[in-house]
A tleap script that builds the chain and sets N, CA, C and O, in Angstrom:
source leaprc.protein.ff14SB
mol = sequence {
  NMET ARG PRO VAL GLY VAL GLY LYS LYS LYS
  LEU ILE VAL ALA PHE HIE PHE GLN PHE ALA
  ASN ARG THR GLY TRP ASP CYS ASP ALA CYS
  ARG LYS ASN GLY LEU GLU PRO ARG ARG ARG
  CYS GLY PHE LEU PRO SER ASP GLU ARG GLY
  GLU SER ARG LEU VAL TRP ILE ARG LYS ARG
  ALA GLN ALA ASP GLU CYS PRO LYS SER MET
  ILE ASN GLY GLU SER LEU GLY LEU LEU GLU
  GLU PHE PHE VAL ARG ARG ARG LEU GLY MET
  VAL ASP SER MET GLN MET PRO ALA ARG LYS
  VAL ASP ALA PHE LEU ILE LEU ARG GLU GLU
  MET GLU ARG GLU GLU ARG ASP VAL THR SER
  SER GLU CHIE
}
set mol.1.N position { -100.794 -42.948 10.739 }
set mol.1.CA position { -100.722 -43.110 9.443 }
set mol.1.C position { -101.492 -43.032 8.164 }
set mol.1.O position { -102.588 -43.592 8.165 }
set mol.2.N position { -101.066 -42.379 6.984 }
set mol.2.CA position { -101.845 -42.450 5.717 }
set mol.2.C position { -101.869 -43.693 5.134 }
set mol.2.O position { -101.065 -44.611 5.297 }
set mol.3.N position { -103.041 -43.650 4.308 }
set mol.3.CA position { -103.207 -44.998 3.574 }
set mol.3.C position { -102.154 -44.552 2.488 }
set mol.3.O position { -101.974 -43.400 2.093 }
set mol.4.N position { -101.450 -45.773 2.057 }
set mol.4.CA position { -100.779 -46.091 0.689 }
set mol.4.C position { -101.359 -46.567 -0.355 }
set mol.4.O position { -101.808 -47.708 -0.469 }
set mol.5.N position { -101.374 -45.489 -1.362 }
set mol.5.CA position { -102.108 -46.306 -2.586 }
set mol.5.C position { -101.046 -46.402 -3.722 }
set mol.5.O position { -99.889 -46.340 -3.307 }
set mol.6.N position { -101.180 -46.526 -4.926 }
set mol.6.CA position { -100.004 -47.147 -5.786 }
set mol.6.C position { -99.609 -46.076 -5.753 }
set mol.6.O position { -98.958 -46.233 -4.720 }
set mol.7.N position { -99.379 -44.747 -6.090 }
set mol.7.CA position { -98.475 -43.796 -6.385 }
set mol.7.C position { -97.556 -43.454 -5.123 }
set mol.7.O position { -96.395 -43.049 -5.185 }
set mol.8.N position { -98.047 -43.613 -4.359 }
set mol.8.CA position { -97.441 -43.361 -2.693 }
set mol.8.C position { -96.426 -44.495 -2.603 }
set mol.8.O position { -95.274 -44.414 -2.174 }
set mol.9.N position { -97.099 -45.639 -3.114 }
set mol.9.CA position { -96.119 -46.968 -2.699 }
set mol.9.C position { -94.804 -46.904 -3.594 }
set mol.9.O position { -93.675 -47.162 -3.176 }
set mol.10.N position { -95.155 -46.485 -5.004 }
set mol.10.CA position { -93.885 -45.952 -5.636 }
set mol.10.C position { -92.941 -45.220 -4.919 }
set mol.10.O position { -91.789 -45.625 -4.761 }
set mol.11.N position { -93.410 -44.040 -4.424 }
set mol.11.CA position { -92.650 -42.938 -3.737 }
set mol.11.C position { -91.982 -43.635 -2.403 }
set mol.11.O position { -90.780 -43.608 -2.139 }
set mol.12.N position { -92.878 -44.185 -1.718 }
set mol.12.CA position { -92.135 -44.773 -0.758 }
set mol.12.C position { -90.756 -45.752 -0.951 }
set mol.12.O position { -89.675 -45.727 -0.363 }
set mol.13.N position { -91.296 -46.657 -2.077 }
set mol.13.CA position { -90.151 -47.873 -2.873 }
set mol.13.C position { -88.861 -46.799 -3.145 }
set mol.13.O position { -87.742 -46.900 -2.641 }
set mol.14.N position { -89.335 -45.720 -4.103 }
set mol.14.CA position { -88.081 -44.769 -4.559 }
set mol.14.C position { -87.371 -44.351 -3.626 }
set mol.14.O position { -86.161 -44.553 -3.726 }
set mol.15.N position { -87.876 -43.659 -2.457 }
set mol.15.CA position { -87.125 -43.473 -1.103 }
set mol.15.C position { -86.282 -44.561 -0.547 }
set mol.15.O position { -85.107 -44.399 -0.215 }
set mol.16.N position { -86.707 -45.284 -0.491 }
set mol.16.CA position { -85.927 -46.559 0.566 }
set mol.16.C position { -84.891 -47.167 -0.767 }
set mol.16.O position { -83.799 -47.592 -0.390 }
set mol.17.N position { -85.122 -47.216 -1.998 }
set mol.17.CA position { -84.201 -47.833 -2.741 }
set mol.17.C position { -83.097 -47.137 -3.088 }
set mol.17.O position { -82.131 -47.676 -3.630 }
set mol.18.N position { -83.161 -45.779 -2.776 }
set mol.18.CA position { -81.979 -44.835 -2.562 }
set mol.18.C position { -80.879 -45.149 -1.622 }
set mol.18.O position { -79.673 -44.948 -1.764 }
set mol.19.N position { -81.551 -45.702 -0.596 }
set mol.19.CA position { -80.426 -46.016 0.568 }
set mol.19.C position { -80.305 -47.555 0.481 }
set mol.19.O position { -79.469 -47.954 1.291 }
set mol.20.N position { -80.842 -48.499 -0.205 }
set mol.20.CA position { -80.270 -49.899 -0.296 }
set mol.20.C position { -79.315 -50.021 -1.171 }
set mol.20.O position { -78.876 -49.160 -1.933 }
set mol.21.N position { -78.938 -51.325 -1.024 }
set mol.21.CA position { -77.387 -51.894 -1.972 }
set mol.21.C position { -78.319 -52.446 -3.070 }
set mol.21.O position { -79.185 -53.320 -3.092 }
set mol.22.N position { -77.793 -51.582 -3.982 }
set mol.22.CA position { -78.344 -51.705 -5.533 }
set mol.22.C position { -77.603 -52.507 -6.208 }
set mol.22.O position { -77.981 -52.841 -7.331 }
set mol.23.N position { -76.646 -52.891 -5.792 }
set mol.23.CA position { -75.634 -53.290 -6.854 }
set mol.23.C position { -76.219 -54.530 -7.438 }
set mol.23.O position { -75.832 -54.743 -8.587 }
set mol.24.N position { -77.041 -55.394 -6.950 }
set mol.24.CA position { -77.568 -56.614 -7.692 }
set mol.24.C position { -78.864 -56.406 -8.538 }
set mol.24.O position { -79.560 -57.269 -9.074 }
set mol.25.N position { -79.038 -54.870 -8.525 }
set mol.25.CA position { -80.182 -54.412 -9.506 }
set mol.25.C position { -79.855 -53.678 -10.596 }
set mol.25.O position { -80.348 -52.554 -10.697 }
set mol.26.N position { -79.030 -54.136 -11.537 }
set mol.26.CA position { -78.746 -53.577 -12.641 }
set mol.26.C position { -79.328 -54.242 -13.699 }
set mol.26.O position { -79.023 -55.397 -13.995 }
set mol.27.N position { -80.274 -53.480 -14.379 }
set mol.27.CA position { -80.883 -54.093 -15.449 }
set mol.27.C position { -80.206 -54.848 -16.621 }
set mol.27.O position { -80.748 -55.858 -17.070 }
set mol.28.N position { -79.083 -54.406 -17.108 }
set mol.28.CA position { -78.265 -55.328 -18.191 }
set mol.28.C position { -77.590 -56.503 -17.660 }
set mol.28.O position { -77.659 -57.545 -18.312 }
set mol.29.N position { -76.739 -56.464 -16.206 }
set mol.29.CA position { -76.841 -57.756 -15.549 }
set mol.29.C position { -77.899 -58.566 -15.114 }
set mol.29.O position { -77.590 -59.757 -15.141 }
set mol.30.N position { -79.041 -58.339 -14.722 }
set mol.30.CA position { -80.350 -59.091 -14.598 }
set mol.30.C position { -80.682 -59.679 -15.882 }
set mol.30.O position { -81.056 -60.851 -15.840 }
set mol.31.N position { -80.626 -59.127 -16.982 }
set mol.31.CA position { -81.067 -59.565 -18.108 }
set mol.31.C position { -80.089 -60.553 -18.727 }
set mol.31.O position { -80.481 -61.427 -19.500 }
set mol.32.N position { -78.686 -60.393 -18.348 }
set mol.32.CA position { -77.628 -61.285 -18.815 }
set mol.32.C position { -77.686 -62.742 -18.061 }
set mol.32.O position { -77.205 -63.800 -18.466 }
set mol.33.N position { -78.475 -62.476 -16.741 }
set mol.33.CA position { -78.061 -63.862 -15.801 }
set mol.33.C position { -79.919 -64.406 -15.900 }
set mol.33.O position { -80.376 -65.265 -15.145 }
set mol.34.N position { -80.753 -63.691 -16.976 }
set mol.34.CA position { -81.587 -64.436 -17.016 }
set mol.34.C position { -82.580 -64.206 -15.257 }
set mol.34.O position { -83.223 -65.106 -14.716 }
set mol.35.N position { -82.453 -63.132 -14.853 }
set mol.35.CA position { -83.302 -63.119 -13.459 }
set mol.35.C position { -84.441 -62.186 -13.664 }
set mol.35.O position { -84.992 -61.759 -12.650 }
set mol.36.N position { -84.914 -61.773 -14.937 }
set mol.36.CA position { -85.906 -60.948 -15.237 }
set mol.36.C position { -87.206 -61.235 -14.488 }
set mol.36.O position { -87.739 -60.466 -13.687 }
set mol.37.N position { -87.732 -62.671 -14.921 }
set mol.37.CA position { -88.931 -63.402 -14.602 }
set mol.37.C position { -88.893 -63.579 -13.116 }
set mol.37.O position { -89.827 -63.180 -12.421 }
set mol.38.N position { -87.912 -64.126 -12.644 }
set mol.38.CA position { -87.769 -64.288 -11.419 }
set mol.38.C position { -87.649 -63.144 -10.164 }
set mol.38.O position { -87.867 -63.422 -8.985 }
set mol.39.N position { -87.257 -61.807 -10.661 }
set mol.39.CA position { -87.543 -60.580 -9.822 }
set mol.39.C position { -88.550 -60.014 -10.619 }
set mol.39.O position { -88.381 -58.799 -10.714 }
set mol.40.N position { -89.483 -60.405 -11.200 }
set mol.40.CA position { -90.908 -59.903 -11.811 }
set mol.40.C position { -90.424 -58.361 -12.376 }
set mol.40.O position { -90.772 -57.336 -11.791 }
set mol.41.N position { -89.690 -58.356 -13.426 }
set mol.41.CA position { -89.163 -57.229 -13.864 }
set mol.41.C position { -90.621 -56.637 -14.751 }
set mol.41.O position { -91.113 -57.235 -15.707 }
set mol.42.N position { -91.038 -55.594 -14.286 }
set mol.42.CA position { -92.182 -54.625 -14.742 }
set mol.42.C position { -91.833 -54.078 -16.305 }
set mol.42.O position { -92.480 -53.199 -16.874 }
set mol.43.N position { -90.602 -54.832 -16.904 }
set mol.43.CA position { -90.701 -54.409 -18.321 }
set mol.43.C position { -90.972 -55.752 -18.798 }
set mol.43.O position { -90.923 -55.765 -20.028 }
set mol.44.N position { -91.189 -56.678 -18.391 }
set mol.44.CA position { -91.600 -58.032 -19.196 }
set mol.44.C position { -93.178 -57.963 -19.115 }
set mol.44.O position { -93.827 -57.333 -18.281 }
set mol.45.N position { -93.681 -58.771 -20.193 }
set mol.45.CA position { -95.364 -58.603 -20.136 }
set mol.45.C position { -95.805 -59.204 -19.156 }
set mol.45.O position { -95.084 -60.073 -18.663 }
set mol.46.N position { -96.746 -59.011 -18.735 }
set mol.46.CA position { -97.347 -59.626 -17.277 }
set mol.46.C position { -97.299 -61.244 -17.313 }
set mol.46.O position { -96.808 -61.998 -16.474 }
set mol.47.N position { -97.917 -61.541 -18.463 }
set mol.47.CA position { -97.918 -63.169 -18.312 }
set mol.47.C position { -96.843 -63.766 -18.158 }
set mol.47.O position { -96.828 -64.979 -17.949 }
set mol.48.N position { -95.460 -62.851 -18.250 }
set mol.48.CA position { -94.044 -63.672 -17.940 }
set mol.48.C position { -93.787 -63.199 -16.795 }
set mol.48.O position { -92.560 -63.136 -16.726 }
set mol.49.N position { -94.232 -62.839 -15.882 }
set mol.49.CA position { -93.759 -62.316 -14.512 }
set mol.49.C position { -94.161 -63.334 -13.848 }
set mol.49.O position { -93.296 -63.609 -13.015 }
set mol.50.N position { -95.181 -64.151 -13.782 }
set mol.50.CA position { -95.366 -64.984 -12.958 }
set mol.50.C position { -96.361 -64.465 -11.995 }
set mol.50.O position { -96.900 -63.370 -12.158 }
set mol.51.N position { -96.649 -65.371 -10.826 }
set mol.51.CA position { -97.704 -64.703 -9.502 }
set mol.51.C position { -97.141 -63.630 -8.973 }
set mol.51.O position { -95.984 -63.314 -9.251 }
set mol.52.N position { -97.771 -63.062 -8.286 }
set mol.52.CA position { -97.152 -61.730 -7.534 }
set mol.52.C position { -96.707 -62.276 -6.373 }
set mol.52.O position { -97.480 -62.912 -5.658 }
set mol.53.N position { -95.746 -62.140 -6.133 }
set mol.53.CA position { -95.085 -62.241 -4.838 }
set mol.53.C position { -93.687 -61.231 -4.538 }
set mol.53.O position { -93.073 -60.695 -5.460 }
set mol.54.N position { -93.379 -61.108 -3.347 }
set mol.54.CA position { -92.487 -59.540 -2.783 }
set mol.54.C position { -91.144 -60.169 -3.601 }
set mol.54.O position { -90.662 -61.293 -3.739 }
set mol.55.N position { -90.921 -59.243 -3.916 }
set mol.55.CA position { -88.976 -59.717 -4.529 }
set mol.55.C position { -88.078 -58.819 -4.058 }
set mol.55.O position { -86.887 -59.069 -4.238 }
set mol.56.N position { -88.444 -57.666 -3.402 }
set mol.56.CA position { -87.717 -56.673 -2.642 }
set mol.56.C position { -88.325 -56.225 -1.429 }
set mol.56.O position { -89.545 -56.068 -1.392 }
set mol.57.N position { -87.576 -55.992 -0.388 }
set mol.57.CA position { -87.873 -55.475 0.805 }
set mol.57.C position { -86.824 -54.450 1.476 }
set mol.57.O position { -85.637 -54.775 1.464 }
set mol.58.N position { -87.152 -53.413 1.972 }
set mol.58.CA position { -86.282 -52.484 2.995 }
set mol.58.C position { -87.108 -51.623 3.752 }
set mol.58.O position { -87.679 -50.641 3.278 }
set mol.59.N position { -87.180 -52.047 5.107 }
set mol.59.CA position { -87.691 -51.567 6.366 }
set mol.59.C position { -89.384 -51.644 5.975 }
set mol.59.O position { -89.913 -52.711 5.664 }
set mol.60.N position { -89.885 -50.773 6.020 }
set mol.60.CA position { -91.526 -51.168 5.755 }
set mol.60.C position { -91.962 -50.868 4.183 }
set mol.60.O position { -93.137 -50.868 3.816 }
set mol.61.N position { -90.674 -50.577 3.190 }
set mol.61.CA position { -91.106 -50.525 1.847 }
set mol.61.C position { -90.742 -51.885 1.225 }
set mol.61.O position { -89.705 -52.535 1.358 }
set mol.62.N position { -92.009 -52.193 0.411 }
set mol.62.CA position { -91.895 -53.512 -0.402 }
set mol.62.C position { -92.674 -53.329 -1.642 }
set mol.62.O position { -93.669 -52.653 -1.903 }
set mol.63.N position { -91.831 -54.233 -2.421 }
set mol.63.CA position { -92.378 -54.303 -4.009 }
set mol.63.C position { -92.316 -55.754 -4.515 }
set mol.63.O position { -91.390 -56.555 -4.386 }
set mol.64.N position { -93.703 -55.943 -5.220 }
set mol.64.CA position { -94.008 -57.175 -6.070 }
set mol.64.C position { -93.307 -57.383 -7.038 }
set mol.64.O position { -93.242 -58.515 -7.517 }
set mol.65.N position { -92.491 -56.147 -7.647 }
set mol.65.CA position { -91.695 -56.616 -8.715 }
set mol.65.C position { -90.501 -55.563 -8.800 }
set mol.65.O position { -90.433 -54.569 -8.077 }
set mol.66.N position { -89.604 -55.896 -9.740 }
set mol.66.CA position { -88.521 -55.184 -9.582 }
set mol.66.C position { -88.540 -53.846 -9.305 }
set mol.66.O position { -89.155 -53.098 -10.065 }
set mol.67.N position { -87.810 -53.297 -8.080 }
set mol.67.CA position { -88.156 -51.953 -7.980 }
set mol.67.C position { -87.627 -50.653 -8.888 }
set mol.67.O position { -87.880 -49.473 -8.647 }
set mol.68.N position { -86.842 -51.163 -9.974 }
set mol.68.CA position { -86.065 -50.484 -10.656 }
set mol.68.C position { -86.949 -50.064 -11.775 }
set mol.68.O position { -86.958 -48.905 -12.189 }
set mol.69.N position { -87.893 -51.269 -12.394 }
set mol.69.CA position { -89.048 -50.770 -13.201 }
set mol.69.C position { -90.258 -50.210 -12.602 }
set mol.69.O position { -90.989 -49.407 -13.182 }
set mol.70.N position { -90.419 -50.600 -11.579 }
set mol.70.CA position { -91.565 -49.970 -10.754 }
set mol.70.C position { -91.584 -48.446 -10.485 }
set mol.70.O position { -92.621 -47.795 -10.613 }
set mol.71.N position { -90.378 -47.884 -10.100 }
set mol.71.CA position { -90.047 -46.468 -9.773 }
set mol.71.C position { -90.477 -45.930 -11.166 }
set mol.71.O position { -90.153 -46.506 -12.205 }
set mol.72.N position { -91.172 -44.877 -11.138 }
set mol.72.CA position { -91.364 -43.960 -12.306 }
set mol.72.C position { -90.529 -42.752 -12.249 }
set mol.72.O position { -89.736 -42.601 -11.319 }
set mol.73.N position { -90.654 -41.907 -13.160 }
set mol.73.CA position { -89.796 -40.764 -13.422 }
set mol.73.C position { -90.416 -39.575 -12.204 }
set mol.73.O position { -89.842 -38.732 -11.514 }
set mol.74.N position { -91.677 -39.938 -12.328 }
set mol.74.CA position { -92.514 -38.709 -11.549 }
set mol.74.C position { -92.463 -39.077 -10.180 }
set mol.74.O position { -93.295 -38.486 -9.491 }
set mol.75.N position { -91.792 -39.811 -9.637 }
set mol.75.CA position { -91.265 -40.375 -8.080 }
set mol.75.C position { -89.767 -39.776 -7.898 }
set mol.75.O position { -89.375 -39.147 -6.915 }
set mol.76.N position { -89.012 -40.105 -9.054 }
set mol.76.CA position { -88.026 -40.043 -8.763 }
set mol.76.C position { -87.559 -38.046 -8.818 }
set mol.76.O position { -86.761 -37.297 -8.255 }
set mol.77.N position { -88.449 -37.965 -9.670 }
set mol.77.CA position { -88.310 -36.210 -9.735 }
set mol.77.C position { -88.708 -35.619 -8.293 }
set mol.77.O position { -88.089 -34.668 -7.816 }
set mol.78.N position { -89.772 -36.238 -7.634 }
set mol.78.CA position { -90.393 -35.780 -6.404 }
set mol.78.C position { -88.858 -35.827 -5.328 }
set mol.78.O position { -88.306 -34.954 -4.658 }
set mol.79.N position { -88.613 -36.996 -5.524 }
set mol.79.CA position { -87.569 -37.755 -4.565 }
set mol.79.C position { -86.825 -36.355 -4.654 }
set mol.79.O position { -86.831 -35.515 -3.753 }
set mol.80.N position { -86.244 -36.245 -5.760 }
set mol.80.CA position { -84.819 -35.272 -6.211 }
set mol.80.C position { -85.177 -34.162 -5.477 }
set mol.80.O position { -84.488 -33.796 -4.524 }
set mol.81.N position { -86.299 -33.517 -5.856 }
set mol.81.CA position { -86.786 -31.941 -5.758 }
set mol.81.C position { -86.972 -32.100 -3.879 }
set mol.81.O position { -86.774 -31.038 -3.289 }
set mol.82.N position { -87.187 -32.844 -3.333 }
set mol.82.CA position { -87.646 -33.105 -1.712 }
set mol.82.C position { -86.232 -32.723 -0.996 }
set mol.82.O position { -85.937 -31.815 -0.219 }
set mol.83.N position { -85.457 -33.812 -1.588 }
set mol.83.CA position { -83.961 -33.553 -0.843 }
set mol.83.C position { -83.261 -32.121 -1.482 }
set mol.83.O position { -82.362 -31.586 -0.832 }
set mol.84.N position { -83.669 -31.582 -2.660 }
set mol.84.CA position { -82.890 -30.137 -2.863 }
set mol.84.C position { -83.641 -29.152 -1.857 }
set mol.84.O position { -82.970 -28.282 -1.302 }
set mol.85.N position { -84.847 -29.243 -1.631 }
set mol.85.CA position { -85.552 -28.208 -1.161 }
set mol.85.C position { -85.050 -28.229 0.503 }
set mol.85.O position { -84.735 -27.249 1.178 }
set mol.86.N position { -85.088 -29.754 0.949 }
set mol.86.CA position { -84.819 -29.742 2.384 }
set mol.86.C position { -83.237 -29.575 2.690 }
set mol.86.O position { -82.772 -29.221 3.774 }
set mol.87.N position { -82.476 -29.908 1.487 }
set mol.87.CA position { -80.654 -29.143 1.861 }
set mol.87.C position { -80.931 -27.563 1.664 }
set mol.87.O position { -80.171 -26.854 2.324 }
set mol.88.N position { -81.740 -26.989 0.992 }
set mol.88.CA position { -81.666 -25.677 0.755 }
set mol.88.C position { -82.758 -24.802 1.961 }
set mol.88.O position { -82.951 -23.593 2.083 }
set mol.89.N position { -83.192 -25.684 2.547 }
set mol.89.CA position { -84.373 -24.990 3.513 }
set mol.89.C position { -85.398 -24.370 2.736 }
set mol.89.O position { -85.766 -23.274 3.160 }
set mol.90.N position { -85.888 -24.754 1.814 }
set mol.90.CA position { -87.129 -24.023 0.826 }
set mol.90.C position { -88.289 -25.066 1.354 }
set mol.90.O position { -88.289 -26.296 1.297 }
set mol.91.N position { -89.433 -24.020 1.970 }
set mol.91.CA position { -90.225 -24.946 2.688 }
set mol.91.C position { -91.751 -24.318 2.093 }
set mol.91.O position { -92.831 -24.725 2.520 }
set mol.92.N position { -91.633 -23.441 1.216 }
set mol.92.CA position { -92.599 -22.573 0.881 }
set mol.92.C position { -93.936 -23.292 0.064 }
set mol.92.O position { -94.169 -23.043 -1.118 }
set mol.93.N position { -94.647 -24.087 0.773 }
set mol.93.CA position { -95.550 -25.039 -0.027 }
set mol.93.C position { -96.784 -24.468 -0.094 }
set mol.93.O position { -97.631 -25.201 -0.603 }
set mol.94.N position { -97.168 -23.358 0.267 }
set mol.94.CA position { -98.596 -22.438 -0.403 }
set mol.94.C position { -98.454 -22.291 -1.875 }
set mol.94.O position { -99.408 -22.071 -2.621 }
set mol.95.N position { -97.605 -22.380 -2.139 }
set mol.95.CA position { -96.867 -22.229 -3.799 }
set mol.95.C position { -97.046 -23.404 -4.966 }
set mol.95.O position { -97.114 -23.290 -6.190 }
set mol.96.N position { -97.106 -24.835 -3.921 }
set mol.96.CA position { -97.157 -25.953 -4.698 }
set mol.96.C position { -98.660 -26.426 -4.677 }
set mol.96.O position { -99.631 -25.990 -4.059 }
set mol.97.N position { -98.500 -27.579 -5.663 }
set mol.97.CA position { -99.863 -28.140 -6.112 }
set mol.97.C position { -100.184 -29.072 -4.824 }
set mol.97.O position { -99.345 -29.695 -4.174 }
set mol.98.N position { -101.224 -29.040 -4.656 }
set mol.98.CA position { -101.279 -30.309 -3.161 }
set mol.98.C position { -100.766 -31.560 -3.537 }
set mol.98.O position { -100.336 -32.255 -2.616 }
set mol.99.N position { -100.706 -32.049 -4.784 }
set mol.99.CA position { -100.326 -33.417 -4.836 }
set mol.99.C position { -98.700 -33.523 -4.588 }
set mol.99.O position { -98.209 -34.587 -4.210 }
set mol.100.N position { -97.858 -32.296 -4.834 }
set mol.100.CA position { -96.594 -32.032 -4.498 }
set mol.100.C position { -96.234 -32.101 -3.022 }
set mol.100.O position { -95.272 -32.672 -2.508 }
set mol.101.N position { -97.098 -31.481 -2.512 }
set mol.101.CA position { -97.034 -31.190 -1.117 }
set mol.101.C position { -97.539 -32.526 -0.041 }
set mol.101.O position { -97.296 -32.679 1.156 }
set mol.102.N position { -98.244 -33.298 -0.892 }
set mol.102.CA position { -98.364 -34.826 -0.114 }
set mol.102.C position { -97.295 -35.519 -0.441 }
set mol.102.O position { -96.760 -36.264 0.380 }
set mol.103.N position { -96.893 -35.386 -1.536 }
set mol.103.CA position { -95.900 -36.471 -1.603 }
set mol.103.C position { -94.333 -36.053 -1.012 }
set mol.103.O position { -93.297 -36.713 -1.096 }
set mol.104.N position { -94.575 -34.608 -0.338 }
set mol.104.CA position { -93.234 -34.183 0.129 }
set mol.104.C position { -93.716 -34.547 1.779 }
set mol.104.O position { -92.818 -35.050 2.454 }
set mol.105.N position { -94.832 -34.369 2.357 }
set mol.105.CA position { -95.341 -34.999 3.529 }
set mol.105.C position { -94.815 -36.462 3.758 }
set mol.105.O position { -94.126 -36.809 4.717 }
set mol.106.N position { -95.252 -37.282 2.712 }
set mol.106.CA position { -95.017 -38.828 2.567 }
set mol.106.C position { -93.165 -38.874 2.847 }
set mol.106.O position { -92.439 -39.399 3.692 }
set mol.107.N position { -92.998 -38.214 1.907 }
set mol.107.CA position { -90.961 -38.309 2.276 }
set mol.107.C position { -90.471 -37.764 3.068 }
set mol.107.O position { -89.340 -38.170 3.337 }
set mol.108.N position { -90.973 -36.633 3.835 }
set mol.108.CA position { -90.629 -36.450 5.390 }
set mol.108.C position { -90.978 -37.462 6.296 }
set mol.108.O position { -90.184 -37.619 7.223 }
set mol.109.N position { -91.812 -38.077 6.267 }
set mol.109.CA position { -92.613 -38.843 7.540 }
set mol.109.C position { -91.201 -39.875 7.151 }
set mol.109.O position { -90.439 -40.072 8.098 }
set mol.110.N position { -90.919 -40.385 6.099 }
set mol.110.CA position { -89.974 -42.016 5.710 }
set mol.110.C position { -88.417 -41.270 6.129 }
set mol.110.O position { -87.580 -41.959 6.713 }
set mol.111.N position { -88.138 -39.895 5.795 }
set mol.111.CA position { -86.562 -39.676 6.285 }
set mol.111.C position { -86.800 -39.201 8.085 }
set mol.111.O position { -85.793 -39.215 8.793 }
set mol.112.N position { -88.024 -38.841 8.650 }
set mol.112.CA position { -87.961 -38.991 10.092 }
set mol.112.C position { -87.789 -40.326 10.530 }
set mol.112.O position { -87.030 -40.521 11.479 }
set mol.113.N position { -88.409 -41.337 9.959 }
set mol.113.CA position { -88.249 -42.842 10.272 }
set mol.113.C position { -86.648 -43.184 10.315 }
set mol.113.O position { -85.994 -43.697 11.223 }
set mol.114.N position { -86.196 -42.671 8.873 }
set mol.114.CA position { -84.842 -43.081 8.631 }
set mol.114.C position { -83.910 -42.597 9.772 }
set mol.114.O position { -83.185 -43.239 10.533 }
set mol.115.N position { -84.135 -41.354 9.664 }
set mol.115.CA position { -82.827 -40.560 10.923 }
set mol.115.C position { -83.254 -41.248 12.182 }
set mol.115.O position { -82.301 -41.583 12.885 }
set mol.116.N position { -84.578 -41.579 12.702 }
set mol.116.CA position { -84.686 -42.060 14.053 }
set mol.116.C position { -84.080 -43.612 14.414 }
set mol.116.O position { -83.761 -43.963 15.551 }
set mol.117.N position { -83.986 -44.517 13.119 }
set mol.117.CA position { -83.493 -45.626 12.918 }
set mol.117.C position { -82.002 -45.299 13.212 }
set mol.117.O position { -81.569 -45.473 14.351 }
set mol.118.N position { -81.140 -44.791 12.134 }
set mol.118.CA position { -80.036 -44.327 12.616 }
set mol.118.C position { -79.399 -43.798 13.910 }
set mol.118.O position { -78.204 -43.927 14.178 }
set mol.119.N position { -80.256 -43.224 14.642 }
set mol.119.CA position { -80.232 -42.468 15.529 }
set mol.119.C position { -79.802 -43.458 16.840 }
set mol.119.O position { -78.787 -43.601 17.522 }
set mol.120.N position { -81.360 -44.149 16.793 }
set mol.120.CA position { -81.364 -45.617 17.852 }
set mol.120.C position { -80.236 -46.600 17.777 }
set mol.120.O position { -79.658 -47.053 18.765 }
set mol.121.N position { -79.907 -46.962 16.244 }
set mol.121.CA position { -78.951 -47.827 16.255 }
set mol.121.C position { -77.621 -47.460 16.950 }
set mol.121.O position { -76.934 -48.271 17.571 }
set mol.122.N position { -77.308 -46.046 16.766 }
set mol.122.CA position { -76.176 -45.370 17.472 }
set mol.122.C position { -75.607 -45.887 18.956 }
set mol.122.O position { -74.507 -46.184 19.424 }
set mol.123.N position { -77.345 -45.806 19.547 }
set mol.123.CA position { -76.977 -46.199 21.144 }
set mol.123.C position { -77.108 -47.428 21.289 }
set mol.123.O position { -76.890 -47.947 22.384 }
savepdb mol mol.pdb
quit
């Protein structure tokens, strides 16, 4: 297993958040119900978030702040491109920057785990 840094953690959280029940993670509803401090919303100033603690977990992904505020546009873009390339069978990694190849390898590993979990739960 490769080490998980800050950017990789966001990518893994973004991957798993796509499969999670996100009904309760709507920003407007969260604000309306005053849940931002409890969920450690990343849009709040750090002094209003309280002590670091896990607020969201799915399988091996975990976040110590609201996953919606944690996941950045770069992670979402990489995730979207990964799924499109996977669907179309586009795997030419020689023309991609190393950072993108690394991200796709991380996502492929997470996807393989996800598929194994589905297969093992069917038996």
